[in-house]
TORVODO-695956 format. One record per residue: x, y, z of N, C-alpha, C in turn; residue in three letters; residue number from 1. Coordinates in Angstrom, 3 decimals, decimal comma. Layout:
<sites>
site nx = X	ny = Y	nz = Z	cax = X	cay = Y	caz = Z	cx = X	cy = Y	cz = Z	residu = ALA	num = NUM
...
</sites>
This chain:
<sites>
site nx = 0,840	ny = -1,184	nz = 0,000	cax = 0,000	cay = 0,000	caz = 0,000	cx = 0,882	cy = 1,242	cz = 0,000	residu = MET	num = 1
site nx = 0,581	ny = 2,193	nz = -0,889	cax = 1,369	cay = 3,421	caz = -0,950	cx = 0,787	cy = 4,458	cz = -0,006	residu = LYS	num = 2
site nx = 1,688	ny = 5,074	nz = 0,768	cax = 1,316	cay = 6,169	caz = 1,651	cx = 2,079	cy = 7,409	cz = 1,200	residu = LYS	num = 3
site nx = 1,367	ny = 8,523	nz = 1,021	cax = 2,006	cay = 9,785	caz = 0,647	cx = 2,311	cy = 10,548	cz = 1,932	residu = VAL	num = 4
site nx = 3,550	ny = 10,999	nz = 2,044	cax = 4,050	cay = 11,630	caz = 3,260	cx = 4,740	cy = 12,952	cz = 2,922	residu = MET	num = 5
site nx = 4,945	ny = 13,771	nz = 3,957	cax = 5,714	cay = 15,013	caz = 3,823	cx = 6,906	cy = 14,966	cz = 4,768	residu = THR	num = 6
site nx = 7,934	ny = 15,737	nz = 4,426	cax = 9,108	cay = 15,871	caz = 5,276	cx = 9,674	cy = 17,266	cz = 5,032	residu = LEU	num = 7
site nx = 9,778	ny = 18,060	nz = 6,084	cax = 10,250	cay = 19,431	caz = 5,938	cx = 11,466	cy = 19,725	cz = 6,789	residu = GLY	num = 8
site nx = 12,297	ny = 20,627	nz = 6,267	cax = 13,496	cay = 21,076	caz = 6,969	cx = 13,592	cy = 22,588	cz = 6,858	residu = PHE	num = 9
site nx = 14,005	ny = 23,219	nz = 7,939	cax = 14,353	cay = 24,639	caz = 7,908	cx = 15,866	cy = 24,674	cz = 7,831	residu = ILE	num = 10
site nx = 16,383	ny = 25,354	nz = 6,807	cax = 17,840	cay = 25,445	caz = 6,693	cx = 18,265	cy = 26,893	cz = 6,581	residu = LYS	num = 11
site nx = 19,406	ny = 27,144	nz = 7,142	cax = 20,061	cay = 28,446	caz = 7,066	cx = 21,398	cy = 28,222	cz = 6,365	residu = GLU	num = 12
site nx = 22,152	ny = 29,276	nz = 6,074	cax = 23,401	cay = 29,067	caz = 5,322	cx = 24,397	cy = 28,085	cz = 5,950	residu = PRO	num = 13
site nx = 24,399	ny = 27,941	nz = 7,267	cax = 25,389	cay = 27,044	caz = 7,871	cx = 24,797	cy = 26,020	cz = 8,840	residu = SER	num = 14
site nx = 23,454	ny = 26,011	nz = 8,990	cax = 22,858	cay = 25,052	caz = 9,919	cx = 21,474	cy = 24,636	cz = 9,434	residu = ARG	num = 15
site nx = 21,028	ny = 23,480	nz = 9,950	cax = 19,733	cay = 22,922	caz = 9,574	cx = 19,002	cy = 22,494	cz = 10,842	residu = VAL	num = 16
site nx = 17,699	ny = 22,644	nz = 10,824	cax = 16,895	cay = 22,217	caz = 11,968	cx = 16,506	cy = 20,756	cz = 11,770	residu = LEU	num = 17
site nx = 16,887	ny = 19,929	nz = 12,718	cax = 16,463	cay = 18,540	caz = 12,758	cx = 15,557	cy = 18,375	cz = 13,963	residu = LEU	num = 18
site nx = 14,850	ny = 17,261	nz = 14,008	cax = 13,978	cay = 16,999	caz = 15,150	cx = 14,104	cy = 15,534	cz = 15,553	residu = ALA	num = 19
site nx = 14,220	ny = 15,300	nz = 16,855	cax = 14,274	cay = 13,940	caz = 17,381	cx = 12,855	cy = 13,416	cz = 17,457	residu = MET	num = 20
site nx = 12,612	ny = 12,307	nz = 16,779	cax = 11,295	cay = 11,661	caz = 16,806	cx = 11,177	cy = 10,928	cz = 18,142	residu = LYS	num = 21
site nx = 10,170	ny = 11,300	nz = 18,915	cax = 10,027	cay = 10,784	caz = 20,274	cx = 9,127	cy = 9,559	cz = 20,377	residu = LYS	num = 22
site nx = 8,258	ny = 9,351	nz = 19,369	cax = 7,361	cay = 8,193	caz = 19,426	cx = 6,936	cy = 7,815	cz = 18,009	residu = ARG	num = 23
site nx = 6,410	ny = 6,620	nz = 17,850	cax = 5,893	cay = 6,182	caz = 16,562	cx = 6,992	cy = 5,768	cz = 15,592	residu = GLY	num = 24
site nx = 6,630	ny = 5,704	nz = 14,307	cax = 7,547	cay = 5,289	caz = 13,251	cx = 8,766	cy = 6,202	cz = 13,223	residu = PHE	num = 25
site nx = 9,964	ny = 5,627	nz = 13,319	cax = 11,198	cay = 6,404	caz = 13,316	cx = 11,620	cy = 6,938	cz = 14,667	residu = GLY	num = 26
site nx = 10,956	ny = 6,511	nz = 15,743	cax = 11,299	cay = 6,991	caz = 17,088	cx = 12,774	cy = 6,745	cz = 17,381	residu = ALA	num = 27
site nx = 13,406	ny = 7,738	nz = 18,035	cax = 14,811	cay = 7,630	caz = 18,406	cx = 15,766	cy = 8,083	cz = 17,316	residu = GLY	num = 28
site nx = 15,225	ny = 8,632	nz = 16,223	cax = 16,069	cay = 9,102	caz = 15,120	cx = 15,850	cy = 10,596	cz = 14,892	residu = ARG	num = 29
site nx = 16,940	ny = 11,263	nz = 14,467	cax = 16,853	cay = 12,654	caz = 14,039	cx = 16,340	cy = 12,673	cz = 12,612	residu = TRP	num = 30
site nx = 15,501	ny = 13,646	nz = 12,285	cax = 14,923	cay = 13,760	caz = 10,961	cx = 14,374	cy = 15,174	cz = 10,814	residu = ASN	num = 31
site nx = 13,696	ny = 15,424	nz = 9,723	cax = 12,908	cay = 16,638	caz = 9,601	cx = 11,573	cy = 16,371	cz = 10,272	residu = GLY	num = 32
site nx = 10,619	ny = 17,248	nz = 10,054	cax = 9,278	cay = 17,035	caz = 10,597	cx = 8,319	cy = 16,834	cz = 9,439	residu = PHE	num = 33
site nx = 7,228	ny = 16,164	nz = 9,685	cax = 6,249	cay = 15,896	caz = 8,633	cx = 5,454	cy = 14,656	cz = 8,973	residu = GLY	num = 34
site nx = 4,713	ny = 14,164	nz = 7,996	cax = 3,908	cay = 12,978	caz = 8,236	cx = 2,944	cy = 12,713	cz = 7,100	residu = GLY	num = 35
site nx = 1,903	ny = 11,970	nz = 7,422	cax = 0,933	cay = 11,508	caz = 6,431	cx = 0,092	cy = 12,643	cz = 5,860	residu = LYS	num = 36
site nx = -0,234	ny = 12,493	nz = 4,575	cax = -1,199	cay = 13,363	caz = 3,924	cx = -2,573	cy = 12,761	cz = 4,192	residu = VAL	num = 37
site nx = -3,454	ny = 13,532	nz = 4,796	cax = -4,781	cay = 13,045	caz = 5,149	cx = -5,731	cy = 13,136	cz = 3,958	residu = LEU	num = 38
site nx = -6,792	ny = 12,315	nz = 3,951	cax = -7,774	cay = 12,384	caz = 2,858	cx = -8,314	cy = 13,810	cz = 2,704	residu = PRO	num = 39
site nx = -8,386	ny = 14,281	nz = 1,448	cax = -8,900	cay = 15,620	caz = 1,165	cx = -7,882	cy = 16,732	cz = 1,327	residu = GLY	num = 40
site nx = -6,658	ny = 16,392	nz = 1,708	cax = -5,608	cay = 17,375	caz = 1,963	cx = -4,615	cy = 17,360	cz = 0,799	residu = GLU	num = 41
site nx = -4,110	ny = 18,520	nz = 0,392	cax = -3,021	cay = 18,542	caz = -0,577	cx = -1,720	cy = 18,222	cz = 0,170	residu = THR	num = 42
site nx = -0,696	ny = 17,914	nz = -0,596	cax = 0,616	cay = 17,634	caz = 0,010	cx = 1,118	cy = 18,874	cz = 0,751	residu = ILE	num = 43
site nx = 0,920	ny = 20,042	nz = 0,159	cax = 1,364	cay = 21,290	caz = 0,795	cx = 0,579	cy = 21,579	cz = 2,079	residu = GLU	num = 44
site nx = -0,724	ny = 21,343	nz = 2,058	cax = -1,538	cay = 21,533	caz = 3,268	cx = -1,077	cy = 20,588	cz = 4,380	residu = GLU	num = 45
site nx = -0,749	ny = 19,359	nz = 4,007	cax = -0,266	cay = 18,390	caz = 4,998	cx = 1,053	cy = 18,853	cz = 5,607	residu = ALA	num = 46
site nx = 1,954	ny = 19,393	nz = 4,777	cax = 3,240	cay = 19,871	caz = 5,284	cx = 3,024	cy = 20,986	cz = 6,287	residu = MET	num = 47
site nx = 2,122	ny = 21,911	nz = 5,972	cax = 1,841	cay = 23,023	caz = 6,889	cx = 1,223	cy = 22,522	cz = 8,191	residu = LYS	num = 48
site nx = 0,281	ny = 21,598	nz = 8,098	cax = -0,371	cay = 21,058	caz = 9,294	cx = 0,642	cy = 20,335	cz = 10,178	residu = ARG	num = 49
site nx = 1,448	ny = 19,490	nz = 9,560	cax = 2,428	cay = 18,723	caz = 10,336	cx = 3,456	cy = 19,635	cz = 11,016	residu = GLU	num = 50
site nx = 3,898	ny = 20,682	nz = 10,326	cax = 4,859	cay = 21,613	caz = 10,928	cx = 4,258	cy = 22,272	cz = 12,160	residu = ALA	num = 51
site nx = 2,995	ny = 22,660	nz = 12,070	cax = 2,343	cay = 23,294	caz = 13,216	cx = 2,172	cy = 22,292	cz = 14,361	residu = PHE	num = 52
site nx = 1,706	ny = 21,080	nz = 14,050	cax = 1,474	cay = 20,073	caz = 15,085	cx = 2,767	cy = 19,624	cz = 15,759	residu = GLU	num = 53
site nx = 3,835	ny = 19,472	nz = 14,971	cax = 5,051	cay = 18,865	caz = 15,512	cx = 6,047	cy = 19,844	cz = 16,110	residu = GLU	num = 54
site nx = 6,186	ny = 21,034	nz = 15,523	cax = 7,178	cay = 21,984	caz = 16,054	cx = 6,621	cy = 23,387	cz = 16,281	residu = VAL	num = 55
site nx = 5,293	ny = 23,557	nz = 16,106	cax = 4,630	cay = 24,787	caz = 16,500	cx = 4,787	cy = 25,984	cz = 15,587	residu = GLY	num = 56
site nx = 5,156	ny = 25,767	nz = 14,327	cax = 5,333	cay = 26,907	caz = 13,430	cx = 4,261	cy = 26,936	cz = 12,340	residu = ILE	num = 57
site nx = 4,021	ny = 28,139	nz = 11,824	cax = 3,102	cay = 28,340	caz = 10,712	cx = 3,947	cy = 28,676	cz = 9,483	residu = GLU	num = 58
site nx = 3,994	ny = 27,748	nz = 8,525	cax = 4,814	cay = 27,940	caz = 7,327	cx = 4,239	cy = 29,067	cz = 6,479	residu = ILE	num = 59
site nx = 5,103	ny = 29,991	nz = 6,098	cax = 4,733	cay = 31,096	caz = 5,214	cx = 5,153	cy = 30,803	cz = 3,777	residu = GLN	num = 60
site nx = 6,336	ny = 30,220	nz = 3,599	cax = 6,863	cay = 29,948	caz = 2,270	cx = 7,685	cy = 28,666	cz = 2,323	residu = ASP	num = 61
site nx = 7,486	ny = 27,827	nz = 1,300	cax = 8,227	cay = 26,572	caz = 1,232	cx = 8,403	cy = 26,189	cz = -0,234	residu = MET	num = 62
site nx = 9,361	ny = 25,312	nz = -0,490	cax = 9,612	cay = 24,836	caz = -1,845	cx = 9,885	cy = 23,341	cz = -1,797	residu = GLU	num = 63
site nx = 9,248	ny = 22,603	nz = -2,705	cax = 9,512	cay = 21,167	caz = -2,779	cx = 10,871	cy = 20,954	cz = -3,413	residu = LYS	num = 64
site nx = 11,708	ny = 20,147	nz = -2,766	cax = 13,063	cay = 19,894	caz = -3,248	cx = 13,263	cy = 18,466	cz = -3,730	residu = ARG	num = 65
site nx = 12,427	ny = 17,554	nz = -3,265	cax = 12,647	cay = 16,182	caz = -3,679	cx = 11,461	cy = 15,290	cz = -3,421	residu = GLY	num = 66
site nx = 11,478	ny = 14,152	nz = -4,106	cax = 10,526	cay = 13,074	caz = -3,844	cx = 11,344	cy = 11,792	cz = -3,769	residu = ILE	num = 67
site nx = 11,192	ny = 11,104	nz = -2,668	cax = 11,859	cay = 9,818	caz = -2,497	cx = 10,808	cy = 8,768	cz = -2,172	residu = ILE	num = 68
site nx = 10,920	ny = 7,641	nz = -2,855	cax = 10,050	cay = 6,505	caz = -2,584	cx = 10,849	cy = 5,505	cz = -1,753	residu = THR	num = 69
site nx = 10,230	ny = 5,061	nz = -0,668	cax = 10,860	cay = 4,086	caz = 0,217	cx = 10,061	cy = 2,793	cz = 0,176	residu = PHE	num = 70
site nx = 10,762	ny = 1,696	nz = -0,052	cax = 10,139	cay = 0,368	caz = -0,030	cx = 10,791	cy = -0,419	cz = 1,098	residu = ALA	num = 71
site nx = 9,992	ny = -1,230	nz = 1,742	cax = 10,479	cay = -2,041	caz = 2,857	cx = 10,297	cy = -3,496	cz = 2,458	residu = PHE	num = 72
site nx = 11,427	ny = -4,141	nz = 2,118	cax = 11,397	cay = -5,430	caz = 1,435	cx = 11,311	cy = -6,644	cz = 2,347	residu = ALA	num = 73
site nx = 11,399	ny = -6,461	nz = 3,643	cax = 11,356	cay = -7,631	caz = 4,512	cx = 10,448	cy = -7,396	cz = 5,702	residu = SER	num = 74
site nx = 10,005	ny = -8,475	nz = 6,289	cax = 9,127	cay = -8,370	caz = 7,456	cx = 9,841	cy = -7,741	cz = 8,642	residu = GLU	num = 75
site nx = 11,166	ny = -7,822	nz = 8,665	cax = 11,925	cay = -7,255	caz = 9,772	cx = 12,161	cy = -5,763	cz = 9,647	residu = GLY	num = 76
site nx = 11,753	ny = -5,186	nz = 8,524	cax = 11,937	cay = -3,744	caz = 8,331	cx = 10,900	cy = -2,973	cz = 9,143	residu = ALA	num = 77
site nx = 11,136	ny = -1,685	nz = 9,322	cax = 10,294	cay = -0,868	caz = 10,193	cx = 8,861	cy = -0,707	cz = 9,713	residu = SER	num = 78
site nx = 8,660	ny = -0,595	nz = 8,409	cax = 7,285	cay = -0,457	caz = 7,904	cx = 6,761	cy = -1,862	cz = 7,628	residu = ALA	num = 79
site nx = 5,516	ny = -2,092	nz = 7,955	cax = 4,976	cay = -3,432	caz = 7,831	cx = 4,188	cy = -3,609	cz = 6,547	residu = SER	num = 80
site nx = 3,910	ny = -4,856	nz = 6,224	cax = 3,032	cay = -5,229	caz = 5,114	cx = 3,486	cy = -4,699	cz = 3,765	residu = ASN	num = 81
site nx = 4,788	ny = -4,523	nz = 3,551	cax = 5,284	cay = -4,087	caz = 2,263	cx = 4,873	cy = -2,683	cz = 1,879	residu = GLY	num = 82
site nx = 4,640	ny = -1,809	nz = 2,852	cax = 4,245	cay = -0,433	caz = 2,562	cx = 5,280	cy = 0,270	cz = 1,684	residu = ASP	num = 83
site nx = 4,786	ny = 1,107	nz = 0,798	cax = 5,621	cay = 1,997	caz = -0,007	cx = 5,322	cy = 3,410	cz = 0,492	residu = ILE	num = 84
site nx = 6,369	ny = 4,153	nz = 0,847	cax = 6,199	cay = 5,525	caz = 1,308	cx = 6,713	cy = 6,466	cz = 0,217	residu = LEU	num = 85
site nx = 5,852	ny = 7,345	nz = -0,270	cax = 6,243	cay = 8,378	caz = -1,226	cx = 6,376	cy = 9,669	cz = -0,443	residu = GLU	num = 86
site nx = 7,619	ny = 10,091	nz = -0,218	cax = 7,891	cay = 11,218	caz = 0,676	cx = 8,267	cy = 12,459	cz = -0,132	residu = VAL	num = 87
site nx = 7,493	ny = 13,534	nz = 0,062	cax = 7,723	cay = 14,813	caz = -0,593	cx = 8,504	cy = 15,695	cz = 0,374	residu = HIS	num = 88
site nx = 9,693	ny = 16,117	nz = -0,043	cax = 10,630	cay = 16,803	caz = 0,837	cx = 10,653	cy = 18,297	cz = 0,515	residu = ILE	num = 89
site nx = 10,477	ny = 19,117	nz = 1,553	cax = 10,370	cay = 20,567	caz = 1,401	cx = 11,457	cy = 21,291	cz = 2,184	residu = PHE	num = 90
site nx = 11,884	ny = 22,413	nz = 1,637	cax = 12,673	cay = 23,364	caz = 2,413	cx = 11,709	cy = 24,463	cz = 2,852	residu = THR	num = 91
site nx = 11,735	ny = 24,772	nz = 4,122	cax = 10,871	cay = 25,801	caz = 4,686	cx = 11,663	cy = 27,103	cz = 4,633	residu = ILE	num = 92
site nx = 11,184	ny = 28,045	nz = 3,829	cax = 11,941	cay = 29,278	caz = 3,607	cx = 11,564	cy = 30,395	cz = 4,571	residu = GLN	num = 93
site nx = 10,321	ny = 30,399	nz = 5,043	cax = 9,933	cay = 31,374	caz = 6,063	cx = 8,744	cy = 30,827	cz = 6,844	residu = SER	num = 94
site nx = 8,649	ny = 31,256	nz = 8,102	cax = 7,583	cay = 30,781	caz = 8,974	cx = 7,307	cy = 31,807	cz = 10,060	residu = PHE	num = 95
site nx = 6,151	ny = 31,664	nz = 10,687	cax = 5,782	cay = 32,477	caz = 11,845	cx = 5,727	cy = 31,555	cz = 13,051	residu = LYS	num = 96
site nx = 5,952	ny = 32,143	nz = 14,209	cax = 5,861	cay = 31,371	caz = 15,441	cx = 7,234	cy = 31,009	cz = 15,963	residu = GLY	num = 97
site nx = 7,212	ny = 30,428	nz = 17,146	cax = 8,449	cay = 30,033	caz = 17,818	cx = 8,534	cy = 28,511	cz = 17,832	residu = LYS	num = 98
site nx = 9,681	ny = 27,991	nz = 17,439	cax = 9,884	cay = 26,540	caz = 17,472	cx = 9,696	cy = 26,034	cz = 18,884	residu = LEU	num = 99
site nx = 8,997	ny = 24,903	nz = 18,997	cax = 8,791	cay = 24,335	caz = 20,331	cx = 8,817	cy = 22,819	cz = 20,259	residu = LYS	num = 100
site nx = 9,166	ny = 22,217	nz = 21,371	cax = 9,122	cay = 20,766	caz = 21,498	cx = 7,687	cy = 20,343	cz = 21,761	residu = GLU	num = 101
site nx = 7,261	ny = 19,304	nz = 21,080	cax = 5,919	cay = 18,774	caz = 21,281	cx = 5,981	cy = 17,343	cz = 21,777	residu = GLY	num = 102
site nx = 4,839	ny = 16,685	nz = 21,793	cax = 4,775	cay = 15,295	caz = 22,259	cx = 5,524	cy = 14,348	cz = 21,332	residu = GLU	num = 103
site nx = 5,633	ny = 14,728	nz = 20,040	cax = 6,201	cay = 13,820	caz = 19,058	cx = 7,626	cy = 14,165	cz = 18,635	residu = GLU	num = 104
site nx = 7,980	ny = 15,458	nz = 18,647	cax = 9,273	cay = 15,894	caz = 18,110	cx = 9,977	cy = 16,890	cz = 19,031	residu = MET	num = 105
site nx = 11,307	ny = 16,768	nz = 19,063	cax = 12,146	cay = 17,721	caz = 19,805	cx = 13,104	cy = 18,365	cz = 18,796	residu = LYS	num = 106
site nx = 12,858	ny = 19,650	nz = 18,407	cax = 13,712	cay = 20,289	caz = 17,407	cx = 15,050	cy = 20,747	cz = 17,982	residu = PRO	num = 107
site nx = 16,084	ny = 20,688	nz = 17,108	cax = 17,416	cay = 21,152	caz = 17,495	cx = 18,189	cy = 21,543	cz = 16,232	residu = GLN	num = 108
site nx = 18,900	ny = 22,673	nz = 16,293	cax = 19,732	cay = 23,130	caz = 15,179	cx = 21,049	cy = 22,370	cz = 15,163	residu = TRP	num = 109
site nx = 21,532	ny = 22,055	nz = 13,942	cax = 22,827	cay = 21,398	caz = 13,756	cx = 23,614	cy = 22,118	cz = 12,667	residu = TYR	num = 110
site nx = 24,879	ny = 22,468	nz = 12,954	cax = 25,743	cay = 22,965	caz = 11,880	cx = 25,886	cy = 21,858	cz = 10,824	residu = PRO	num = 111
site nx = 26,042	ny = 22,259	nz = 9,566	cax = 26,143	cay = 21,273	caz = 8,486	cx = 27,230	cy = 20,230	cz = 8,736	residu = TYR	num = 112
site nx = 28,338	ny = 20,642	nz = 9,359	cax = 29,438	cay = 19,698	caz = 9,579	cx = 29,279	cy = 18,867	cz = 10,854	residu = ASP	num = 113
site nx = 28,123	ny = 18,989	nz = 11,533	cax = 27,889	cay = 18,200	caz = 12,748	cx = 26,560	cy = 17,444	cz = 12,700	residu = GLN	num = 114
site nx = 26,045	ny = 17,214	nz = 11,504	cax = 24,780	cay = 16,493	caz = 11,359	cx = 24,974	cy = 15,056	cz = 11,869	residu = ILE	num = 115
site nx = 24,098	ny = 14,593	nz = 12,758	cax = 24,270	cay = 13,275	caz = 13,399	cx = 23,769	cy = 12,103	cz = 12,527	residu = PRO	num = 116
site nx = 24,440	ny = 11,897	nz = 11,386	cax = 23,995	cay = 10,854	caz = 10,458	cx = 23,885	cy = 9,475	cz = 11,110	residu = TYR	num = 117
site nx = 24,723	ny = 9,193	nz = 12,112	cax = 24,661	cay = 7,888	caz = 12,784	cx = 23,380	cy = 7,693	cz = 13,580	residu = ASP	num = 118
site nx = 22,652	ny = 8,787	nz = 13,848	cax = 21,393	cay = 8,708	caz = 14,595	cx = 20,200	cy = 9,069	cz = 13,704	residu = SER	num = 119
site nx = 20,380	ny = 8,860	nz = 12,390	cax = 19,330	cay = 9,170	caz = 11,424	cx = 19,054	cy = 7,908	cz = 10,592	residu = MET	num = 120
site nx = 18,069	ny = 7,985	nz = 9,711	cax = 17,830	cay = 6,891	caz = 8,775	cx = 19,065	cy = 6,742	cz = 7,881	residu = TRP	num = 121
site nx = 19,365	ny = 5,515	nz = 7,477	cax = 20,573	cay = 5,228	caz = 6,696	cx = 20,611	cy = 5,970	cz = 5,361	residu = ALA	num = 122
site nx = 19,457	ny = 6,288	nz = 4,780	cax = 19,408	cay = 6,960	caz = 3,477	cx = 19,775	cy = 8,438	cz = 3,554	residu = ASP	num = 123
site nx = 19,618	ny = 9,056	nz = 4,725	cax = 19,799	cay = 10,503	caz = 4,844	cx = 21,179	cy = 10,972	cz = 4,400	residu = ASP	num = 124
site nx = 22,210	ny = 10,168	nz = 4,658	cax = 23,567	cay = 10,588	caz = 4,294	cx = 23,768	cy = 10,682	cz = 2,784	residu = LYS	num = 125
site nx = 22,863	ny = 10,071	nz = 2,008	cax = 22,963	cay = 10,132	caz = 0,552	cx = 22,291	cy = 11,374	cz = -0,031	residu = TYR	num = 126
site nx = 21,087	ny = 11,685	nz = 0,452	cax = 20,336	cay = 12,776	caz = -0,179	cx = 20,363	cy = 14,094	cz = 0,597	residu = TRP	num = 127
site nx = 20,566	ny = 14,065	nz = 1,910	cax = 20,535	cay = 15,316	caz = 2,673	cx = 21,631	cy = 16,303	cz = 2,227	residu = LEU	num = 128
site nx = 22,847	ny = 15,847	nz = 1,911	cax = 23,828	cay = 16,815	caz = 1,394	cx = 23,361	cy = 17,494	cz = 0,098	residu = PRO	num = 129
site nx = 22,649	ny = 16,769	nz = -0,773	cax = 22,101	cay = 17,364	caz = -1,995	cx = 21,073	cy = 18,440	cz = -1,627	residu = MET	num = 130
site nx = 20,235	ny = 18,118	nz = -0,668	cax = 19,221	cay = 19,061	caz = -0,188	cx = 19,883	cy = 20,330	cz = 0,351	residu = PHE	num = 131
site nx = 20,918	ny = 20,155	nz = 1,161	cax = 21,598	cay = 21,300	caz = 1,768	cx = 22,287	cy = 22,180	cz = 0,723	residu = LEU	num = 132
site nx = 22,611	ny = 21,600	nz = -0,444	cax = 23,208	cay = 22,347	caz = -1,556	cx = 22,137	cy = 22,915	cz = -2,489	residu = GLU	num = 133
site nx = 20,863	ny = 22,885	nz = -2,061	cax = 19,730	cay = 23,424	caz = -2,820	cx = 19,472	cy = 22,711	cz = -4,144	residu = ASP	num = 134
site nx = 19,878	ny = 21,450	nz = -4,240	cax = 19,596	cay = 20,662	caz = -5,435	cx = 18,204	cy = 20,058	cz = -5,326	residu = LYS	num = 135
site nx = 17,610	ny = 19,747	nz = -6,470	cax = 16,330	cay = 19,040	caz = -6,529	cx = 16,638	cy = 17,610	cz = -6,940	residu = LYS	num = 136
site nx = 15,853	ny = 16,661	nz = -6,418	cax = 16,218	cay = 15,263	caz = -6,642	cx = 15,006	cy = 14,340	cz = -6,579	residu = PHE	num = 137
site nx = 15,184	ny = 13,182	nz = -7,190	cax = 14,253	cay = 12,054	caz = -7,088	cx = 15,070	cy = 10,856	cz = -6,652	residu = HIS	num = 138
site nx = 14,470	ny = 9,996	nz = -5,855	cax = 15,185	cay = 8,807	caz = -5,432	cx = 14,256	cy = 7,683	cz = -5,048	residu = GLY	num = 139
site nx = 14,848	ny = 6,502	nz = -4,921	cax = 14,137	cay = 5,333	caz = -4,415	cx = 15,115	cy = 4,525	cz = -3,575	residu = LYS	num = 140
site nx = 14,677	ny = 4,201	nz = -2,361	cax = 15,483	cay = 3,387	caz = -1,458	cx = 14,678	cy = 2,160	cz = -1,064	residu = PHE	num = 141
site nx = 15,324	ny = 1,012	nz = -1,085	cax = 14,698	cay = -0,223	caz = -0,613	cx = 15,449	cy = -0,663	cz = 0,638	residu = THR	num = 142
site nx = 14,690	ny = -0,823	nz = 1,714	cax = 15,265	cay = -1,262	caz = 2,981	cx = 14,998	cy = -2,748	cz = 3,193	residu = PHE	num = 143
site nx = 15,962	ny = -3,415	nz = 3,806	cax = 15,816	cay = -4,823	caz = 4,158	cx = 15,850	cy = -4,992	cz = 5,667	residu = GLY	num = 144
site nx = 16,414	ny = -6,096	nz = 6,097	cax = 16,520	cay = -6,416	caz = 7,520	cx = 17,236	cy = -5,306	cz = 8,284	residu = GLU	num = 145
site nx = 16,767	ny = -5,050	nz = 9,481	cax = 17,365	cay = -4,083	caz = 10,406	cx = 17,511	cy = -2,696	cz = 9,776	residu = LYS	num = 146
site nx = 16,599	ny = -2,358	nz = 8,873	cax = 16,576	cay = -1,047	caz = 8,224	cx = 17,865	cy = -0,726	cz = 7,464	residu = ASP	num = 147
site nx = 18,531	ny = -1,769	nz = 6,948	cax = 19,708	cay = -1,566	caz = 6,112	cx = 19,260	cy = -1,382	cz = 4,662	residu = LEU	num = 148
site nx = 19,962	ny = -0,521	nz = 3,933	cax = 19,614	cay = -0,262	caz = 2,541	cx = 20,044	cy = -1,445	cz = 1,682	residu = ILE	num = 149
site nx = 19,082	ny = -2,002	nz = 0,943	cax = 19,372	cay = -3,097	caz = 0,011	cx = 19,741	cy = -2,556	cz = -1,361	residu = LYS	num = 150
site nx = 19,078	ny = -1,465	nz = -1,758	cax = 19,279	cay = -0,925	caz = -3,099	cx = 18,789	cy = 0,518	cz = -3,104	residu = ASP	num = 151
site nx = 19,378	ny = 1,349	nz = -3,975	cax = 18,855	cay = 2,707	caz = -4,105	cx = 19,244	cy = 3,323	cz = -5,439	residu = TYR	num = 152
site nx = 18,452	ny = 4,295	nz = -5,860	cax = 18,781	cay = 5,173	caz = -6,980	cx = 18,516	cy = 6,590	cz = -6,496	residu = THR	num = 153
site nx = 19,312	ny = 7,534	nz = -6,989	cax = 19,178	cay = 8,922	caz = -6,578	cx = 19,729	cy = 9,785	cz = -7,698	residu = LEU	num = 154
site nx = 18,933	ny = 10,761	nz = -8,146	cax = 19,405	cay = 11,617	caz = -9,231	cx = 18,938	cy = 13,053	cz = -9,038	residu = GLN	num = 155
site nx = 19,774	ny = 13,969	nz = -9,482	cax = 19,429	cay = 15,392	caz = -9,497	cx = 18,494	cy = 15,609	cz = -10,682	residu = VAL	num = 156
site nx = 17,460	ny = 16,428	nz = -10,470	cax = 16,486	cay = 16,721	caz = -11,513	cx = 16,319	cy = 18,238	cz = -11,640	residu = VAL	num = 157
site nx = 15,773	ny = 18,655	nz = -12,769	cax = 15,509	cay = 20,086	caz = -12,991	cx = 14,264	cy = 20,526	cz = -12,233	residu = GLU	num = 158
site nx = 13,220	ny = 19,698	nz = -12,287	cax = 11,943	cay = 19,997	caz = -11,633	cx = 11,505	cy = 18,802	cz = -10,802	residu = GLU	num = 159
site nx = 10,953	ny = 19,078	nz = -9,642	cax = 10,481	cay = 18,002	caz = -8,766	cx = 9,089	cy = 17,592	cz = -9,195	residu = VAL	num = 160
</sites>
């Protein structure tokens, strides 16, 4: 079953906002913020809703930078029942409100040279540097046992 998801990051010239996932899918890992697109919601509306729910901000301006499809090829992987996740990745260019920790996420700024890749999903080290360089990209990652990458493709594109 395909699930459409959002993932957003606030980046500045030398640092990026990550958030520690405190519960649910991906708990214990640093990531951006985002989640499922609800029925009747556009992808952009979902990104705005998730940003407000998870870190307390109201997005004013954002740009889609990438789409990555994630497949989970084994029963031991984190997503069950062979779910396919189509994740739309955004850079948040401006927002209102003050960042805050919520029940699900704890935000924290990281300098680009101190990003905690060892405490993130294994795929992040491949595409996040492209994101930080303002590139647009498409990718597909297949995870196997223990959330290890079995296979992937990743390419820079002109338009997302």
